[in-house]
C-alpha positions as CSV (number, residue, x, y, z in Angstrom):
1,X,84.4,-10.8,-9.7
2,X,82.5,-10.3,-6.4
3,X,84.4,-9.9,-3.2
4,X,83.8,-12.0,-0.1
5,X,81.9,-9.1,1.4
6,X,79.7,-8.7,-1.7
7,X,78.9,-12.4,-1.7
8,X,77.9,-12.2,1.9
9,X,75.6,-9.3,1.3
10,X,74.0,-11.1,-1.6
11,X,73.3,-14.2,0.5
12,X,71.8,-12.0,3.2
13,X,69.5,-10.3,0.7
14,X,68.2,-13.7,-0.6
15,X,67.5,-14.8,3.0
16,X,65.6,-11.7,3.7
17,X,63.5,-12.1,0.5
18,X,62.8,-15.7,1.4
19,X,61.6,-14.7,4.8
20,X,59.3,-12.0,3.3
21,X,57.8,-14.5,0.8
22,X,57.2,-17.2,3.5
23,X,55.6,-14.6,5.8
24,X,53.4,-13.4,2.9
25,X,52.2,-17.0,2.1
26,X,51.5,-17.7,5.7
27,X,49.6,-14.5,6.1
28,X,47.5,-15.2,3.0
29,X,46.4,-18.6,4.2
30,X,45.7,-17.3,7.7
31,X,43.6,-14.5,6.5
32,X,41.8,-16.2,3.5
33,X,39.2,-18.1,5.6
34,X,38.1,-14.9,7.3
35,X,37.7,-13.1,4.0
36,X,35.8,-15.8,2.2
37,X,34.1,-18.1,4.7
38,X,32.3,-21.2,3.3
39,X,28.5,-20.8,3.3
40,X,26.9,-22.1,6.4
41,X,23.7,-24.2,6.0
42,X,20.9,-23.6,8.5
43,X,20.4,-26.3,11.0
44,X,17.1,-28.2,10.8
45,X,15.9,-26.4,13.9
46,X,16.8,-23.0,12.5
47,X,15.3,-23.9,9.2
48,X,12.0,-24.8,10.8
49,X,11.9,-21.7,13.0
50,X,12.7,-19.4,10.1
51,X,9.8,-21.0,8.2
52,X,7.5,-20.2,11.1
53,X,8.7,-16.6,11.4
54,X,8.5,-15.9,7.6
55,X,4.9,-17.3,7.3
56,X,3.7,-15.6,10.5
57,X,4.9,-12.3,9.0
58,X,2.9,-13.0,5.9
59,X,-0.2,-13.9,7.9
60,X,0.1,-10.6,9.8
61,X,0.4,-8.6,6.6
62,X,-2.7,-10.2,5.2
63,X,-5.1,-10.1,8.3
64,X,-4.1,-6.7,9.7
65,X,-5.7,-4.6,6.9
66,X,-8.8,-6.8,7.1
67,X,-9.9,-6.5,10.7
68,X,-8.0,-9.6,11.9
69,X,-9.4,-12.2,9.5
70,X,-7.8,-13.9,6.6
71,X,-11.2,-14.3,4.9
72,X,-13.7,-11.8,6.4
73,X,-17.3,-12.9,6.3
74,X,-19.1,-9.7,7.4
75,X,-17.2,-6.8,5.6
76,X,-17.2,-3.7,3.6
77,X,-15.1,-3.1,0.5
78,X,-12.7,-0.2,1.3
79,X,-9.7,0.7,-0.9
80,X,-10.1,-2.6,-2.8
81,X,-9.8,-4.6,0.5
82,X,-12.4,-6.6,2.4
83,X,-12.4,-4.9,5.8
84,X,-14.3,-6.8,8.5
85,X,-16.9,-5.3,10.7
86,X,-15.9,-5.8,14.4
87,X,-19.1,-4.0,15.5
88,X,-22.2,-4.2,13.3
89,X,-26.0,-3.8,13.1
90,X,-28.1,-3.8,9.9
91,X,-30.7,-1.6,11.6
92,X,-31.0,2.2,11.6
93,X,-30.8,4.3,14.8
94,X,-29.4,1.3,16.6
95,X,-26.1,0.6,18.3
96,X,-23.8,-1.9,16.8
97,X,-23.1,-5.3,18.4
98,X,-19.5,-6.5,19.0
99,X,-18.9,-9.2,16.4
100,X,-15.5,-10.4,17.9
101,X,-15.6,-10.3,21.7
102,X,-12.6,-12.6,21.7
103,X,-10.7,-10.8,19.0
104,X,-7.2,-11.6,20.4
105,X,-8.0,-15.4,20.4
106,X,-9.4,-15.1,16.9
107,X,-6.3,-13.4,15.5
108,X,-4.1,-16.0,17.2
109,X,-6.1,-18.8,15.6
110,X,-6.0,-17.1,12.2
111,X,-2.2,-16.9,12.3
112,X,-1.9,-20.5,13.4
113,X,-4.2,-21.7,10.6
114,X,-2.1,-19.8,8.0
115,X,1.3,-20.9,9.3
116,X,0.6,-24.6,10.0
117,X,0.1,-26.0,6.5
118,X,3.1,-24.0,5.2
119,X,5.2,-25.2,8.1
120,X,4.3,-28.8,7.2
121,X,5.4,-28.0,3.6
122,X,8.7,-26.7,4.9
123,X,9.2,-29.9,7.0
124,X,8.5,-32.0,3.9
125,X,11.1,-30.0,1.9
126,X,13.6,-30.5,4.7
127,X,12.9,-34.2,4.9
128,X,13.3,-34.6,1.1
129,X,16.6,-32.6,1.0
130,X,18.2,-34.4,4.0
131,X,17.2,-37.8,2.7
132,X,18.9,-36.9,-0.6
133,X,22.0,-36.2,1.4
134,X,21.9,-39.7,2.9
135,X,20.1,-38.9,6.2
136,X,17.2,-41.0,7.6
137,X,14.5,-38.6,8.7
138,X,11.6,-39.4,10.9
139,X,8.8,-37.0,12.0
140,X,5.7,-37.1,14.1
141,X,2.5,-35.2,14.6
142,X,2.8,-31.4,14.4
143,X,1.1,-29.0,16.8
144,X,1.4,-25.3,16.6
145,X,0.2,-22.5,18.9
146,X,0.3,-18.7,18.5
147,X,0.3,-16.3,21.4
148,X,-0.1,-12.5,21.2
149,X,1.8,-10.8,24.0
150,X,2.8,-7.2,24.6
151,X,5.2,-6.1,21.8
152,X,5.7,-9.6,20.6
153,X,4.1,-12.6,18.9
154,X,5.3,-16.1,20.0
155,X,4.9,-19.2,17.8
156,X,5.6,-22.6,19.4
157,X,5.6,-25.9,17.6
158,X,5.9,-29.4,18.9
159,X,6.8,-32.3,16.7
160,X,9.3,-35.2,17.1
161,X,12.1,-34.8,14.5
162,X,15.1,-37.2,14.3
163,X,17.8,-37.2,11.6
164,X,20.3,-40.1,11.5
165,X,23.4,-40.6,9.3
166,X,25.8,-43.2,10.4
167,X,26.7,-42.4,14.0
168,X,25.3,-38.8,13.8
169,X,21.9,-38.3,15.4
170,X,20.0,-35.0,15.5
171,X,16.8,-35.0,17.6
172,X,14.4,-32.1,18.3
173,X,10.8,-31.9,19.4
174,X,10.2,-28.2,20.2
175,X,10.6,-25.2,18.1
176,X,9.9,-21.5,18.9
177,X,10.1,-18.2,17.2
178,X,9.3,-14.7,18.4
179,X,8.3,-11.7,16.2
180,X,8.8,-8.2,17.6
181,X,5.5,-6.7,16.5
182,X,3.0,-4.7,18.6
183,X,0.0,-6.6,17.2
184,X,-1.3,-7.4,20.7
185,X,-1.6,-3.7,21.5
186,X,-3.4,-2.9,18.2
187,X,-5.8,-5.8,18.7
188,X,-6.6,-4.8,22.3
189,X,-7.2,-1.2,21.1
190,X,-9.5,-2.4,18.4
191,X,-11.5,-4.4,21.0
192,X,-11.7,-1.3,23.2
193,X,-13.0,0.8,20.3
194,X,-15.5,-1.9,19.4
195,X,-16.8,-2.0,23.0
196,X,-17.2,1.8,23.2
197,X,-18.9,1.9,19.8
198,X,-21.3,-0.8,21.0
199,X,-22.0,1.0,24.3
200,X,-21.8,4.7,23.4
201,X,-22.0,4.7,19.7
202,X,-18.7,6.6,19.4
203,X,-15.0,6.6,20.2
204,X,-13.0,9.8,20.9
205,X,-9.9,9.0,18.9
206,X,-8.4,12.5,19.3
207,X,-8.6,12.4,23.1
208,X,-7.2,8.9,23.1
209,X,-4.2,9.9,21.0
210,X,-3.4,12.8,23.5
211,X,-2.8,10.3,26.3
212,X,-1.3,7.5,24.1
213,X,1.0,9.2,21.7
214,X,2.5,6.0,20.4
215,X,-0.7,5.4,18.4
216,X,-2.1,7.2,15.3
217,X,-5.8,6.5,15.0
218,X,-7.5,7.4,11.7
219,X,-11.3,7.5,11.6
220,X,-13.1,7.8,8.3
221,X,-16.7,7.7,7.4
222,X,-17.4,5.6,4.2
223,X,-21.0,5.3,3.2
224,X,-22.8,3.8,6.2
225,X,-19.6,2.5,7.9
226,X,-16.8,4.0,10.0
227,X,-13.4,2.7,9.0
228,X,-10.7,2.8,11.8
229,X,-7.0,2.4,11.0
230,X,-4.8,2.0,14.1
231,X,-1.1,2.5,13.6
232,X,1.8,2.1,15.9
233,X,4.1,5.1,15.3
234,X,7.3,3.2,16.0
235,X,6.9,0.0,14.0
236,X,4.4,1.4,11.5
237,X,2.3,-1.7,11.9
238,X,-1.4,-0.9,11.1
239,X,-4.7,-2.6,11.9
240,X,-7.9,-1.7,10.0
241,X,-11.5,-2.6,10.8
242,X,-15.0,-1.3,10.2
243,X,-18.0,-0.3,12.5
244,X,-21.6,0.2,11.5
245,X,-23.9,1.6,14.2
246,X,-26.4,4.4,14.8
247,X,-26.8,4.8,11.0
248,X,-29.3,7.3,9.7
249,X,-31.6,6.3,6.9
250,X,-30.8,7.7,3.4
251,X,-32.2,11.2,2.9
252,X,-32.1,12.3,6.6
């Protein structure tokens, strides 16, 4: 038979155990949301801007090894790739002529032409998905521009987009994404090399790299062409193009 003192100690023990259990349950429910958060769906704006960014990255990876064009017209096959001539002549003993005097604008247009239809497909997918969730989605005409700037590429889209569901309304008409890539610098360097090849028939890549150490410039002679590969040492982004000028006839 327990004494009064023993019974009191037992009650105190049960109280302590109850407090510990209650505290443990409270802590579990307080911490659980932080450990296993519910997945967060991208907003329509973020979804569209991600689509722009992803496809712009694909466009850059396709055109950079090909002289800035998605489908080169005047090119040489080099390492199983069609590398566009940025400076070219079909004559012997003759300086090449710059084929892309507005190379920057050409590359911007190429990126836009690649991204725009894929962005329209993303918007169609978004519309279909949201309508399946009970939203009413209206869109307008899409315009897209690409701008190469120092150390970045900016894509800006304009299109009226409205989503309605009951009293909820989401409305956007401008979308923007920025890629941190030094494509502008490589394109401008390619233009400078093309101009010097057209004027002097040569470009001193070793001297240039002494003053501008952020670039690695590879210059390889392949048959009657000179293949330039410009590489940014920090980002590893590379831009390849071809030149044909002051070519000697076979046998000389």
